[in-house]
C-alpha positions in Angstrom: -53.5 33.5 -50.1 -53.5 36.8 -51.8 -55.6 36.5 -55.3 -54.0 37.1 -58.4 -56.9 38.7 -59.2 -56.7 41.2 -56.8 -56.4 45.2 -58.7 -54.6 47.8 -57.2 -53.8 51.2 -58.4 -50.9 53.2 -58.6 -51.2 56.9 -58.4 -50.5 57.6 -62.0 -54.0 56.1 -62.3 -53.1 52.7 -63.4 -54.8 50.0 -62.4 -53.6 46.5 -62.9 -54.3 43.0 -61.7 -51.5 41.4 -58.9 -50.8 39.3 -61.1 -50.3 42.0 -63.7 -48.1 43.6 -61.5 -45.9 40.8 -60.5 -45.2 39.5 -64.3 -41.2 40.5 -64.1 -40.8 40.4 -61.0 -41.7 39.9 -56.9 -42.9 42.7 -55.0 -41.6 44.1 -51.9 -44.0 46.6 -49.9 -44.5 48.7 -47.5 -48.6 48.6 -46.6 -49.2 52.2 -45.0 -52.5 53.0 -43.5 -52.5 56.8 -44.1 -55.1 58.1 -41.5 -52.6 56.3 -38.5 -49.9 58.2 -36.1 -47.7 54.7 -36.9 -48.0 54.9 -40.8 -46.9 58.7 -41.0 -44.0 57.6 -38.5 -42.9 54.9 -40.2 -43.1 56.5 -43.9 -39.2 58.4 -44.6 -37.4 55.2 -43.0 -39.7 52.6 -44.6 -39.0 54.7 -48.3 -35.0 54.8 -47.8 -35.9 51.0 -47.3 -37.6 50.8 -50.4 -34.9 53.0 -52.2 -32.0 50.3 -51.1 -33.8 47.9 -52.8 -34.0 49.2 -55.9 -31.5 47.6 -58.0 -32.5 44.3 -56.7 -34.6 42.3 -58.7 -37.6 43.2 -56.8 -40.4 45.6 -57.8 -40.6 48.3 -54.5 -43.7 49.8 -53.5 -45.9 51.3 -51.1 -49.4 50.5 -50.4 -51.6 52.8 -49.1 -55.0 51.7 -47.5 -57.0 54.7 -49.2 -58.2 56.0 -52.5 -55.1 57.6 -55.4 -55.9 61.0 -54.3 -55.2 60.0 -50.5 -52.3 57.9 -51.3 -50.6 61.1 -53.5 -51.6 63.5 -50.6 -49.7 60.7 -47.7 -46.9 60.1 -49.8 -45.9 63.6 -51.2 -42.6 63.5 -52.7 -42.5 59.7 -52.5 -44.6 59.1 -55.9 -42.4 60.5 -57.8 -39.4 57.9 -56.4 -41.3 54.9 -55.5 -44.3 53.1 -56.8 -47.3 53.7 -54.9 -50.6 52.0 -55.2 -54.0 53.0 -53.2 -55.9 50.0 -52.1 -58.7 51.8 -50.4 -61.1 48.7 -49.8 -58.2 47.0 -48.2 -58.6 44.0 -50.2 -54.5 43.7 -50.0 -54.4 44.1 -46.8 -57.0 41.5 -45.9 -55.7 38.9 -48.4 -52.2 39.0 -47.0 -54.1 39.1 -43.2 -52.4 41.7 -41.8 -54.1 41.9 -38.8 -52.4 45.0 -37.1 -53.5 47.0 -39.8 -57.1 45.7 -40.6 -58.1 46.6 -36.9 -55.8 49.4 -36.1 -52.3 50.8 -36.3 -50.7 50.3 -39.7 -47.4 47.8 -39.3 -44.6 47.2 -42.5 -45.0 44.5 -44.9 -43.1 42.9 -46.9 -45.1 40.5 -49.7 -42.5 38.6 -52.1 -45.2 37.5 -54.5 -48.8 36.0 -54.2 -49.0 31.9 -53.2 
């Protein structure tokens, strides 16, 4: 279970708890590790998928397991198109039990809120 008190920081510097990010809708996120080739390979495709869901009643985002600056650098122009959240300590990845991400290559993941 992902705790609602878990804090994530958007690349604009705004920090909120997961509960606060989920006030108005559920979240569809793609978790990326900016230090793997696999994440760079999936970035464009995942971004297009997230944009497809823009009109749905779901908040789409990238969750980057790095600092805000690393997230900005890794996501490049996507920071202007999709919500980008930084998870430098991989707290979300661990809480969601994303084992592939914790141990190495990143894998796209969706989160429909927290249990």
